[in-house]
mmCIF file of the N, C-alpha and C atoms, coordinates in Angstrom:
data_MODEL
# 
_entry.id   MODEL 
# 
loop_
_atom_site.group_PDB 
_atom_site.id 
_atom_site.type_symbol 
_atom_site.label_atom_id 
_atom_site.label_alt_id 
_atom_site.label_comp_id 
_atom_site.label_asym_id 
_atom_site.label_entity_id 
_atom_site.label_seq_id 
_atom_site.pdbx_PDB_ins_code 
_atom_site.Cartn_x 
_atom_site.Cartn_y 
_atom_site.Cartn_z 
_atom_site.occupancy 
_atom_site.B_iso_or_equiv 
_atom_site.pdbx_formal_charge 
_atom_site.auth_seq_id 
_atom_site.auth_comp_id 
_atom_site.auth_asym_id 
_atom_site.auth_atom_id 
_atom_site.pdbx_PDB_model_num 
ATOM 1   N N  . MET A 1 1  ? 17.608  -0.716 -1.654 1.00 0.00 ? 1  MET A N  1 
ATOM 2   C CA . MET A 1 1  ? 16.235  -0.609 -1.266 1.00 0.00 ? 1  MET A CA 1 
ATOM 3   C C  . MET A 1 1  ? 15.383  -0.254 -2.489 1.00 0.00 ? 1  MET A C  1 
ATOM 4   N N  . ASN A 1 2  ? 14.262  -0.922 -2.605 1.00 0.00 ? 2  ASN A N  1 
ATOM 5   C CA . ASN A 1 2  ? 13.359  -0.674 -3.713 1.00 0.00 ? 2  ASN A CA 1 
ATOM 6   C C  . ASN A 1 2  ? 12.353  0.396  -3.289 1.00 0.00 ? 2  ASN A C  1 
ATOM 7   N N  . VAL A 1 3  ? 12.533  1.598  -3.791 1.00 0.00 ? 3  VAL A N  1 
ATOM 8   C CA . VAL A 1 3  ? 11.695  2.724  -3.408 1.00 0.00 ? 3  VAL A CA 1 
ATOM 9   C C  . VAL A 1 3  ? 10.294  2.602  -4.020 1.00 0.00 ? 3  VAL A C  1 
ATOM 10  N N  . SER A 1 4  ? 10.167  1.908  -5.116 1.00 0.00 ? 4  SER A N  1 
ATOM 11  C CA . SER A 1 4  ? 8.870   1.830  -5.786 1.00 0.00 ? 4  SER A CA 1 
ATOM 12  C C  . SER A 1 4  ? 7.855   0.992  -5.005 1.00 0.00 ? 4  SER A C  1 
ATOM 13  N N  . ARG A 1 5  ? 8.325   0.063  -4.186 1.00 0.00 ? 5  ARG A N  1 
ATOM 14  C CA . ARG A 1 5  ? 7.394   -0.788 -3.441 1.00 0.00 ? 5  ARG A CA 1 
ATOM 15  C C  . ARG A 1 5  ? 6.498   0.011  -2.492 1.00 0.00 ? 5  ARG A C  1 
ATOM 16  N N  . PRO A 1 6  ? 7.056   0.883  -1.627 1.00 0.00 ? 6  PRO A N  1 
ATOM 17  C CA . PRO A 1 6  ? 6.162   1.682  -0.768 1.00 0.00 ? 6  PRO A CA 1 
ATOM 18  C C  . PRO A 1 6  ? 5.269   2.629  -1.557 1.00 0.00 ? 6  PRO A C  1 
ATOM 19  N N  . ILE A 1 7  ? 5.779   3.166  -2.648 1.00 0.00 ? 7  ILE A N  1 
ATOM 20  C CA . ILE A 1 7  ? 4.975   4.066  -3.473 1.00 0.00 ? 7  ILE A CA 1 
ATOM 21  C C  . ILE A 1 7  ? 3.813   3.303  -4.089 1.00 0.00 ? 7  ILE A C  1 
ATOM 22  N N  . ASN A 1 8  ? 4.078   2.102  -4.602 1.00 0.00 ? 8  ASN A N  1 
ATOM 23  C CA . ASN A 1 8  ? 3.010   1.289  -5.180 1.00 0.00 ? 8  ASN A CA 1 
ATOM 24  C C  . ASN A 1 8  ? 1.969   0.930  -4.122 1.00 0.00 ? 8  ASN A C  1 
ATOM 25  N N  . HIS A 1 9  ? 2.429   0.618  -2.907 1.00 0.00 ? 9  HIS A N  1 
ATOM 26  C CA . HIS A 1 9  ? 1.512   0.285  -1.818 1.00 0.00 ? 9  HIS A CA 1 
ATOM 27  C C  . HIS A 1 9  ? 0.627   1.479  -1.481 1.00 0.00 ? 9  HIS A C  1 
ATOM 28  N N  . LEU A 1 10 ? 1.210   2.657  -1.429 1.00 0.00 ? 10 LEU A N  1 
ATOM 29  C CA . LEU A 1 10 ? 0.458   3.875  -1.134 1.00 0.00 ? 10 LEU A CA 1 
ATOM 30  C C  . LEU A 1 10 ? -0.582  4.142  -2.224 1.00 0.00 ? 10 LEU A C  1 
ATOM 31  N N  . GLU A 1 11 ? -0.188  3.978  -3.467 1.00 0.00 ? 11 GLU A N  1 
ATOM 32  C CA . GLU A 1 11 ? -1.126  4.187  -4.570 1.00 0.00 ? 11 GLU A CA 1 
ATOM 33  C C  . GLU A 1 11 ? -2.256  3.159  -4.536 1.00 0.00 ? 11 GLU A C  1 
ATOM 34  N N  . THR A 1 12 ? -1.938  1.926  -4.170 1.00 0.00 ? 12 THR A N  1 
ATOM 35  C CA . THR A 1 12 ? -2.956  0.884  -4.051 1.00 0.00 ? 12 THR A CA 1 
ATOM 36  C C  . THR A 1 12 ? -3.953  1.231  -2.957 1.00 0.00 ? 12 THR A C  1 
ATOM 37  N N  . MET A 1 13 ? -3.463  1.723  -1.830 1.00 0.00 ? 13 MET A N  1 
ATOM 38  C CA . MET A 1 13 ? -4.350  2.100  -0.725 1.00 0.00 ? 13 MET A CA 1 
ATOM 39  C C  . MET A 1 13 ? -5.249  3.272  -1.122 1.00 0.00 ? 13 MET A C  1 
ATOM 40  N N  . LYS A 1 14 ? -4.683  4.234  -1.828 1.00 0.00 ? 14 LYS A N  1 
ATOM 41  C CA . LYS A 1 14 ? -5.477  5.382  -2.268 1.00 0.00 ? 14 LYS A CA 1 
ATOM 42  C C  . LYS A 1 14 ? -6.565  4.937  -3.249 1.00 0.00 ? 14 LYS A C  1 
ATOM 43  N N  . LYS A 1 15 ? -6.231  4.010  -4.141 1.00 0.00 ? 15 LYS A N  1 
ATOM 44  C CA . LYS A 1 15 ? -7.207  3.495  -5.093 1.00 0.00 ? 15 LYS A CA 1 
ATOM 45  C C  . LYS A 1 15 ? -8.288  2.705  -4.364 1.00 0.00 ? 15 LYS A C  1 
ATOM 46  N N  . ALA A 1 16 ? -7.898  1.912  -3.378 1.00 0.00 ? 16 ALA A N  1 
ATOM 47  C CA . ALA A 1 16 ? -8.874  1.156  -2.592 1.00 0.00 ? 16 ALA A CA 1 
ATOM 48  C C  . ALA A 1 16 ? -9.814  2.105  -1.858 1.00 0.00 ? 16 ALA A C  1 
ATOM 49  N N  . LEU A 1 17 ? -9.290  3.184  -1.322 1.00 0.00 ? 17 LEU A N  1 
ATOM 50  C CA . LEU A 1 17 ? -10.115 4.181  -0.635 1.00 0.00 ? 17 LEU A CA 1 
ATOM 51  C C  . LEU A 1 17 ? -11.138 4.780  -1.600 1.00 0.00 ? 17 LEU A C  1 
ATOM 52  N N  . GLU A 1 18 ? -10.696 5.057  -2.804 1.00 0.00 ? 18 GLU A N  1 
ATOM 53  C CA . GLU A 1 18 ? -11.596 5.585  -3.828 1.00 0.00 ? 18 GLU A CA 1 
ATOM 54  C C  . GLU A 1 18 ? -12.736 4.591  -4.113 1.00 0.00 ? 18 GLU A C  1 
ATOM 55  N N  . TYR A 1 19 ? -12.407 3.323  -4.259 1.00 0.00 ? 19 TYR A N  1 
ATOM 56  C CA . TYR A 1 19 ? -13.420 2.308  -4.549 1.00 0.00 ? 19 TYR A CA 1 
ATOM 57  C C  . TYR A 1 19 ? -14.379 2.107  -3.371 1.00 0.00 ? 19 TYR A C  1 
ATOM 58  N N  . HIS A 1 20 ? -13.864 2.134  -2.156 1.00 0.00 ? 20 HIS A N  1 
ATOM 59  C CA . HIS A 1 20 ? -14.737 1.973  -0.991 1.00 0.00 ? 20 HIS A CA 1 
ATOM 60  C C  . HIS A 1 20 ? -15.675 3.170  -0.833 1.00 0.00 ? 20 HIS A C  1 
ATOM 61  N N  . ASN A 1 21 ? -15.203 4.351  -1.184 1.00 0.00 ? 21 ASN A N  1 
ATOM 62  C CA . ASN A 1 21 ? -16.084 5.529  -1.159 1.00 0.00 ? 21 ASN A CA 1 
ATOM 63  C C  . ASN A 1 21 ? -17.197 5.399  -2.205 1.00 0.00 ? 21 ASN A C  1 
ATOM 64  N N  . LYS A 1 22 ? -16.869 4.850  -3.378 1.00 0.00 ? 22 LYS A N  1 
ATOM 65  C CA . LYS A 1 22 ? -17.892 4.616  -4.392 1.00 0.00 ? 22 LYS A CA 1 
ATOM 66  C C  . LYS A 1 22 ? -18.894 3.568  -3.906 1.00 0.00 ? 22 LYS A C  1 
ATOM 67  N N  . THR A 1 23 ? -18.381 2.527  -3.257 1.00 0.00 ? 23 THR A N  1 
ATOM 68  C CA . THR A 1 23 ? -19.256 1.498  -2.698 1.00 0.00 ? 23 THR A CA 1 
ATOM 69  C C  . THR A 1 23 ? -20.205 2.109  -1.678 1.00 0.00 ? 23 THR A C  1 
ATOM 70  N N  . LEU A 1 24 ? -19.685 3.003  -0.839 1.00 0.00 ? 24 LEU A N  1 
ATOM 71  C CA . LEU A 1 24 ? -20.508 3.679  0.159  1.00 0.00 ? 24 LEU A CA 1 
ATOM 72  C C  . LEU A 1 24 ? -21.628 4.477  -0.504 1.00 0.00 ? 24 LEU A C  1 
ATOM 73  N N  . GLU A 1 25 ? -21.307 5.218  -1.544 1.00 0.00 ? 25 GLU A N  1 
ATOM 74  C CA . GLU A 1 25 ? -22.316 5.991  -2.266 1.00 0.00 ? 25 GLU A CA 1 
ATOM 75  C C  . GLU A 1 25 ? -23.424 5.086  -2.799 1.00 0.00 ? 25 GLU A C  1 
ATOM 76  N N  . ILE A 1 26 ? -23.036 3.971  -3.406 1.00 0.00 ? 26 ILE A N  1 
ATOM 77  C CA . ILE A 1 26 ? -24.013 3.044  -3.980 1.00 0.00 ? 26 ILE A CA 1 
ATOM 78  C C  . ILE A 1 26 ? -24.876 2.440  -2.882 1.00 0.00 ? 26 ILE A C  1 
ATOM 79  N N  . ALA A 1 27 ? -24.242 2.021  -1.794 1.00 0.00 ? 27 ALA A N  1 
ATOM 80  C CA . ALA A 1 27 ? -24.989 1.418  -0.683 1.00 0.00 ? 27 ALA A CA 1 
ATOM 81  C C  . ALA A 1 27 ? -26.023 2.398  -0.132 1.00 0.00 ? 27 ALA A C  1 
ATOM 82  N N  . LYS A 1 28 ? -25.647 3.658  -0.015 1.00 0.00 ? 28 LYS A N  1 
ATOM 83  C CA . LYS A 1 28 ? -26.586 4.677  0.471  1.00 0.00 ? 28 LYS A CA 1 
ATOM 84  C C  . LYS A 1 28 ? -27.750 4.846  -0.501 1.00 0.00 ? 28 LYS A C  1 
ATOM 85  N N  . LYS A 1 29 ? -27.455 4.878  -1.806 1.00 0.00 ? 29 LYS A N  1 
ATOM 86  C CA . LYS A 1 29 ? -28.486 5.091  -2.811 1.00 0.00 ? 29 LYS A CA 1 
ATOM 87  C C  . LYS A 1 29 ? -29.509 3.963  -2.833 1.00 0.00 ? 29 LYS A C  1 
ATOM 88  N N  . ILE A 1 30 ? -29.048 2.729  -2.636 1.00 0.00 ? 30 ILE A N  1 
ATOM 89  C CA . ILE A 1 30 ? -29.973 1.596  -2.734 1.00 0.00 ? 30 ILE A CA 1 
ATOM 90  C C  . ILE A 1 30 ? -30.525 1.167  -1.379 1.00 0.00 ? 30 ILE A C  1 
ATOM 91  N N  . GLY A 1 31 ? -30.105 1.853  -0.324 1.00 0.00 ? 31 GLY A N  1 
ATOM 92  C CA . GLY A 1 31 ? -30.617 1.543  1.007  1.00 0.00 ? 31 GLY A CA 1 
ATOM 93  C C  . GLY A 1 31 ? -30.043 0.277  1.616  1.00 0.00 ? 31 GLY A C  1 
ATOM 94  N N  . ASP A 1 32 ? -28.823 -0.076 1.216  1.00 0.00 ? 32 ASP A N  1 
ATOM 95  C CA . ASP A 1 32 ? -28.163 -1.273 1.744  1.00 0.00 ? 32 ASP A CA 1 
ATOM 96  C C  . ASP A 1 32 ? -27.427 -0.909 3.034  1.00 0.00 ? 32 ASP A C  1 
ATOM 97  N N  . ILE A 1 33 ? -28.094 -1.084 4.163  1.00 0.00 ? 33 ILE A N  1 
ATOM 98  C CA . ILE A 1 33 ? -27.530 -0.685 5.452  1.00 0.00 ? 33 ILE A CA 1 
ATOM 99  C C  . ILE A 1 33 ? -26.275 -1.492 5.780  1.00 0.00 ? 33 ILE A C  1 
ATOM 100 N N  . ASP A 1 34 ? -26.330 -2.803 5.554  1.00 0.00 ? 34 ASP A N  1 
ATOM 101 C CA . ASP A 1 34 ? -25.156 -3.631 5.834  1.00 0.00 ? 34 ASP A CA 1 
ATOM 102 C C  . ASP A 1 34 ? -23.980 -3.253 4.947  1.00 0.00 ? 34 ASP A C  1 
ATOM 103 N N  . GLY A 1 35 ? -24.254 -2.998 3.671  1.00 0.00 ? 35 GLY A N  1 
ATOM 104 C CA . GLY A 1 35 ? -23.195 -2.578 2.750  1.00 0.00 ? 35 GLY A CA 1 
ATOM 105 C C  . GLY A 1 35 ? -22.598 -1.241 3.142  1.00 0.00 ? 35 GLY A C  1 
ATOM 106 N N  . GLU A 1 36 ? -23.444 -0.352 3.620  1.00 0.00 ? 36 GLU A N  1 
ATOM 107 C CA . GLU A 1 36 ? -22.976 0.951  4.085  1.00 0.00 ? 36 GLU A CA 1 
ATOM 108 C C  . GLU A 1 36 ? -22.058 0.784  5.290  1.00 0.00 ? 36 GLU A C  1 
ATOM 109 N N  . GLY A 1 37 ? -22.464 -0.058 6.217  1.00 0.00 ? 37 GLY A N  1 
ATOM 110 C CA . GLY A 1 37 ? -21.639 -0.311 7.399  1.00 0.00 ? 37 GLY A CA 1 
ATOM 111 C C  . GLY A 1 37 ? -20.288 -0.911 7.042  1.00 0.00 ? 37 GLY A C  1 
ATOM 112 N N  . ARG A 1 38 ? -20.301 -1.897 6.124  1.00 0.00 ? 38 ARG A N  1 
ATOM 113 C CA . ARG A 1 38 ? -19.036 -2.515 5.697  1.00 0.00 ? 38 ARG A CA 1 
ATOM 114 C C  . ARG A 1 38 ? -18.135 -1.509 5.001  1.00 0.00 ? 38 ARG A C  1 
ATOM 115 N N  . ALA A 1 39 ? -18.735 -0.642 4.178  1.00 0.00 ? 39 ALA A N  1 
ATOM 116 C CA . ALA A 1 39 ? -17.937 0.366  3.471  1.00 0.00 ? 39 ALA A CA 1 
ATOM 117 C C  . ALA A 1 39 ? -17.266 1.315  4.457  1.00 0.00 ? 39 ALA A C  1 
ATOM 118 N N  . TYR A 1 40 ? -18.014 1.756  5.472  1.00 0.00 ? 40 TYR A N  1 
ATOM 119 C CA . TYR A 1 40 ? -17.415 2.634  6.486  1.00 0.00 ? 40 TYR A CA 1 
ATOM 120 C C  . TYR A 1 40 ? -16.259 1.944  7.202  1.00 0.00 ? 40 TYR A C  1 
ATOM 121 N N  . VAL A 1 41 ? -16.447 0.683  7.560  1.00 0.00 ? 41 VAL A N  1 
ATOM 122 C CA . VAL A 1 41 ? -15.379 -0.052 8.248  1.00 0.00 ? 41 VAL A CA 1 
ATOM 123 C C  . VAL A 1 41 ? -14.153 -0.165 7.340  1.00 0.00 ? 41 VAL A C  1 
ATOM 124 N N  . ASN A 1 42 ? -14.368 -0.485 6.075  1.00 0.00 ? 42 ASN A N  1 
ATOM 125 C CA . ASN A 1 42 ? -13.243 -0.598 5.142  1.00 0.00 ? 42 ASN A CA 1 
ATOM 126 C C  . ASN A 1 42 ? -12.526 0.730  4.957  1.00 0.00 ? 42 ASN A C  1 
ATOM 127 N N  . ILE A 1 43 ? -13.282 1.815  4.867  1.00 0.00 ? 43 ILE A N  1 
ATOM 128 C CA . ILE A 1 43 ? -12.670 3.142  4.734  1.00 0.00 ? 43 ILE A CA 1 
ATOM 129 C C  . ILE A 1 43 ? -11.848 3.467  5.985  1.00 0.00 ? 43 ILE A C  1 
ATOM 130 N N  . GLY A 1 44 ? -12.409 3.182  7.149  1.00 0.00 ? 44 GLY A N  1 
ATOM 131 C CA . GLY A 1 44 ? -11.663 3.403  8.394  1.00 0.00 ? 44 GLY A CA 1 
ATOM 132 C C  . GLY A 1 44 ? -10.395 2.573  8.457  1.00 0.00 ? 44 GLY A C  1 
ATOM 133 N N  . ASN A 1 45 ? -10.477 1.320  8.013  1.00 0.00 ? 45 ASN A N  1 
ATOM 134 C CA . ASN A 1 45 ? -9.302  0.447  8.031  1.00 0.00 ? 45 ASN A CA 1 
ATOM 135 C C  . ASN A 1 45 ? -8.204  0.955  7.106  1.00 0.00 ? 45 ASN A C  1 
ATOM 136 N N  . ILE A 1 46 ? -8.577  1.473  5.955  1.00 0.00 ? 46 ILE A N  1 
ATOM 137 C CA . ILE A 1 46 ? -7.564  2.013  5.047  1.00 0.00 ? 46 ILE A CA 1 
ATOM 138 C C  . ILE A 1 46 ? -6.905  3.240  5.656  1.00 0.00 ? 46 ILE A C  1 
ATOM 139 N N  . HIS A 1 47 ? -7.689  4.096  6.285  1.00 0.00 ? 47 HIS A N  1 
ATOM 140 C CA . HIS A 1 47 ? -7.085  5.255  6.955  1.00 0.00 ? 47 HIS A CA 1 
ATOM 141 C C  . HIS A 1 47 ? -6.115  4.799  8.045  1.00 0.00 ? 47 HIS A C  1 
ATOM 142 N N  . ARG A 1 48 ? -6.465  3.736  8.745  1.00 0.00 ? 48 ARG A N  1 
ATOM 143 C CA . ARG A 1 48 ? -5.564  3.196  9.775  1.00 0.00 ? 48 ARG A CA 1 
ATOM 144 C C  . ARG A 1 48 ? -4.267  2.709  9.137  1.00 0.00 ? 48 ARG A C  1 
ATOM 145 N N  . LEU A 1 49 ? -4.374  1.984  8.032  1.00 0.00 ? 49 LEU A N  1 
ATOM 146 C CA . LEU A 1 49 ? -3.185  1.475  7.352  1.00 0.00 ? 49 LEU A CA 1 
ATOM 147 C C  . LEU A 1 49 ? -2.311  2.595  6.804  1.00 0.00 ? 49 LEU A C  1 
ATOM 148 N N  . LEU A 1 50 ? -2.935  3.712  6.441  1.00 0.00 ? 50 LEU A N  1 
ATOM 149 C CA . LEU A 1 50 ? -2.185  4.866  5.932  1.00 0.00 ? 50 LEU A CA 1 
ATOM 150 C C  . LEU A 1 50 ? -1.601  5.721  7.054  1.00 0.00 ? 50 LEU A C  1 
ATOM 151 N N  . GLY A 1 51 ? -1.932  5.357  8.307  1.00 0.00 ? 51 GLY A N  1 
ATOM 152 C CA . GLY A 1 51 ? -1.394  6.105  9.442  1.00 0.00 ? 51 GLY A CA 1 
ATOM 153 C C  . GLY A 1 51 ? -2.272  7.269  9.862  1.00 0.00 ? 51 GLY A C  1 
ATOM 154 N N  . ASN A 1 52 ? -3.450  7.378  9.277  1.00 0.00 ? 52 ASN A N  1 
ATOM 155 C CA . ASN A 1 52 ? -4.395  8.446  9.641  1.00 0.00 ? 52 ASN A CA 1 
ATOM 156 C C  . ASN A 1 52 ? -5.266  7.947  10.793 1.00 0.00 ? 52 ASN A C  1 
ATOM 157 N N  . TYR A 1 53 ? -4.651  7.774  11.949 1.00 0.00 ? 53 TYR A N  1 
ATOM 158 C CA . TYR A 1 53 ? -5.317  7.113  13.069 1.00 0.00 ? 53 TYR A CA 1 
ATOM 159 C C  . TYR A 1 53 ? -6.524  7.874  13.594 1.00 0.00 ? 53 TYR A C  1 
ATOM 160 N N  . GLU A 1 54 ? -6.411  9.171  13.700 1.00 0.00 ? 54 GLU A N  1 
ATOM 161 C CA . GLU A 1 54 ? -7.554  9.951  14.199 1.00 0.00 ? 54 GLU A CA 1 
ATOM 162 C C  . GLU A 1 54 ? -8.739  9.851  13.246 1.00 0.00 ? 54 GLU A C  1 
ATOM 163 N N  . MET A 1 55 ? -8.469  9.926  11.956 1.00 0.00 ? 55 MET A N  1 
ATOM 164 C CA . MET A 1 55 ? -9.535  9.794  10.963 1.00 0.00 ? 55 MET A CA 1 
ATOM 165 C C  . MET A 1 55 ? -10.153 8.398  11.029 1.00 0.00 ? 55 MET A C  1 
ATOM 166 N N  . ALA A 1 56 ? -9.329  7.382  11.176 1.00 0.00 ? 56 ALA A N  1 
ATOM 167 C CA . ALA A 1 56 ? -9.832  6.010  11.264 1.00 0.00 ? 56 ALA A CA 1 
ATOM 168 C C  . ALA A 1 56 ? -10.745 5.832  12.468 1.00 0.00 ? 56 ALA A C  1 
ATOM 169 N N  . ILE A 1 57 ? -10.334 6.366  13.601 1.00 0.00 ? 57 ILE A N  1 
ATOM 170 C CA . ILE A 1 57 ? -11.153 6.267  14.816 1.00 0.00 ? 57 ILE A CA 1 
ATOM 171 C C  . ILE A 1 57 ? -12.457 7.022  14.629 1.00 0.00 ? 57 ILE A C  1 
ATOM 172 N N  . TRP A 1 58 ? -12.392 8.207  14.062 1.00 0.00 ? 58 TRP A N  1 
ATOM 173 C CA . TRP A 1 58 ? -13.579 9.018  13.850 1.00 0.00 ? 58 TRP A CA 1 
ATOM 174 C C  . TRP A 1 58 ? -14.560 8.320  12.907 1.00 0.00 ? 58 TRP A C  1 
ATOM 175 N N  . ILE A 1 59 ? -14.059 7.812  11.785 1.00 0.00 ? 59 ILE A N  1 
ATOM 176 C CA . ILE A 1 59 ? -14.920 7.143  10.802 1.00 0.00 ? 59 ILE A CA 1 
ATOM 177 C C  . ILE A 1 59 ? -15.550 5.898  11.406 1.00 0.00 ? 59 ILE A C  1 
ATOM 178 N N  . ASN A 1 60 ? -14.752 5.047  12.031 1.00 0.00 ? 60 ASN A N  1 
ATOM 179 C CA . ASN A 1 60 ? -15.293 3.814  12.584 1.00 0.00 ? 60 ASN A CA 1 
ATOM 180 C C  . ASN A 1 60 ? -16.246 4.085  13.746 1.00 0.00 ? 60 ASN A C  1 
ATOM 181 N N  . GLY A 1 61 ? -15.947 5.067  14.571 1.00 0.00 ? 61 GLY A N  1 
ATOM 182 C CA . GLY A 1 61 ? -16.841 5.406  15.675 1.00 0.00 ? 61 GLY A CA 1 
ATOM 183 C C  . GLY A 1 61 ? -18.181 5.918  15.186 1.00 0.00 ? 61 GLY A C  1 
ATOM 184 N N  . ASN A 1 62 ? -18.146 6.853  14.247 1.00 0.00 ? 62 ASN A N  1 
ATOM 185 C CA . ASN A 1 62 ? -19.387 7.396  13.688 1.00 0.00 ? 62 ASN A CA 1 
ATOM 186 C C  . ASN A 1 62 ? -20.146 6.343  12.892 1.00 0.00 ? 62 ASN A C  1 
ATOM 187 N N  . ALA A 1 63 ? -19.419 5.488  12.189 1.00 0.00 ? 63 ALA A N  1 
ATOM 188 C CA . ALA A 1 63 ? -20.075 4.429  11.425 1.00 0.00 ? 63 ALA A CA 1 
ATOM 189 C C  . ALA A 1 63 ? -20.805 3.469  12.349 1.00 0.00 ? 63 ALA A C  1 
ATOM 190 N N  . THR A 1 64 ? -20.204 3.154  13.471 1.00 0.00 ? 64 THR A N  1 
ATOM 191 C CA . THR A 1 64 ? -20.840 2.243  14.427 1.00 0.00 ? 64 THR A CA 1 
ATOM 192 C C  . THR A 1 64 ? -22.128 2.842  14.967 1.00 0.00 ? 64 THR A C  1 
ATOM 193 N N  . ILE A 1 65 ? -22.069 4.102  15.347 1.00 0.00 ? 65 ILE A N  1 
ATOM 194 C CA . ILE A 1 65 ? -23.263 4.776  15.871 1.00 0.00 ? 65 ILE A CA 1 
ATOM 195 C C  . ILE A 1 65 ? -24.353 4.825  14.806 1.00 0.00 ? 65 ILE A C  1 
ATOM 196 N N  . LYS A 1 66 ? -24.002 5.240  13.605 1.00 0.00 ? 66 LYS A N  1 
ATOM 197 C CA . LYS A 1 66 ? -24.975 5.346  12.524 1.00 0.00 ? 66 LYS A CA 1 
ATOM 198 C C  . LYS A 1 66 ? -25.550 3.978  12.180 1.00 0.00 ? 66 LYS A C  1 
ATOM 199 N N  . TYR A 1 67 ? -24.705 2.988  12.108 1.00 0.00 ? 67 TYR A N  1 
ATOM 200 C CA . TYR A 1 67 ? -25.132 1.635  11.745 1.00 0.00 ? 67 TYR A CA 1 
ATOM 201 C C  . TYR A 1 67 ? -26.173 1.120  12.738 1.00 0.00 ? 67 TYR A C  1 
ATOM 202 N N  . TRP A 1 68 ? -25.905 1.257  14.016 1.00 0.00 ? 68 TRP A N  1 
ATOM 203 C CA . TRP A 1 68 ? -26.842 0.753  15.017 1.00 0.00 ? 68 TRP A CA 1 
ATOM 204 C C  . TRP A 1 68 ? -28.141 1.548  15.037 1.00 0.00 ? 68 TRP A C  1 
ATOM 205 N N  . ARG A 1 69 ? -28.077 2.836  14.769 1.00 0.00 ? 69 ARG A N  1 
ATOM 206 C CA . ARG A 1 69 ? -29.307 3.630  14.673 1.00 0.00 ? 69 ARG A CA 1 
ATOM 207 C C  . ARG A 1 69 ? -30.162 3.161  13.505 1.00 0.00 ? 69 ARG A C  1 
ATOM 208 N N  . LEU A 1 70 ? -29.512 2.907  12.376 1.00 0.00 ? 70 LEU A N  1 
ATOM 209 C CA . LEU A 1 70 ? -30.244 2.448  11.202 1.00 0.00 ? 70 LEU A CA 1 
ATOM 210 C C  . LEU A 1 70 ? -30.823 1.047  11.400 1.00 0.00 ? 70 LEU A C  1 
ATOM 211 N N  . ARG A 1 71 ? -30.095 0.197  12.093 1.00 0.00 ? 71 ARG A N  1 
ATOM 212 C CA . ARG A 1 71 ? -30.555 -1.173 12.319 1.00 0.00 ? 71 ARG A CA 1 
ATOM 213 C C  . ARG A 1 71 ? -31.742 -1.227 13.262 1.00 0.00 ? 71 ARG A C  1 
ATOM 214 N N  . ARG A 1 72 ? -31.908 -0.228 14.111 1.00 0.00 ? 72 ARG A N  1 
ATOM 215 C CA . ARG A 1 72 ? -33.016 -0.211 15.063 1.00 0.00 ? 72 ARG A CA 1 
ATOM 216 C C  . ARG A 1 72 ? -34.348 0.094  14.396 1.00 0.00 ? 72 ARG A C  1 
ATOM 217 N N  . ARG A 1 73 ? -34.295 0.708  13.236 1.00 0.00 ? 73 ARG A N  1 
ATOM 218 C CA . ARG A 1 73 ? -35.533 1.117  12.548 1.00 0.00 ? 73 ARG A CA 1 
ATOM 219 C C  . ARG A 1 73 ? -36.389 -0.072 12.196 1.00 0.00 ? 73 ARG A C  1 
# 
């Protein structure tokens, strides 16, 4: 069994989470509502892939509520 494969996958997911969080910060700063929504969904999806199911549900649920509130403006 190649032990490095799961470790590399985990490190890739952690790096992707870092980049999506940076994307979220930028989207918020420039007022990109759609970009903010996509970033939240991507962050939630990574948490799901990492097995953090409660966090994924919380992030995606809150992102949906926030996204629709912002879109109504």
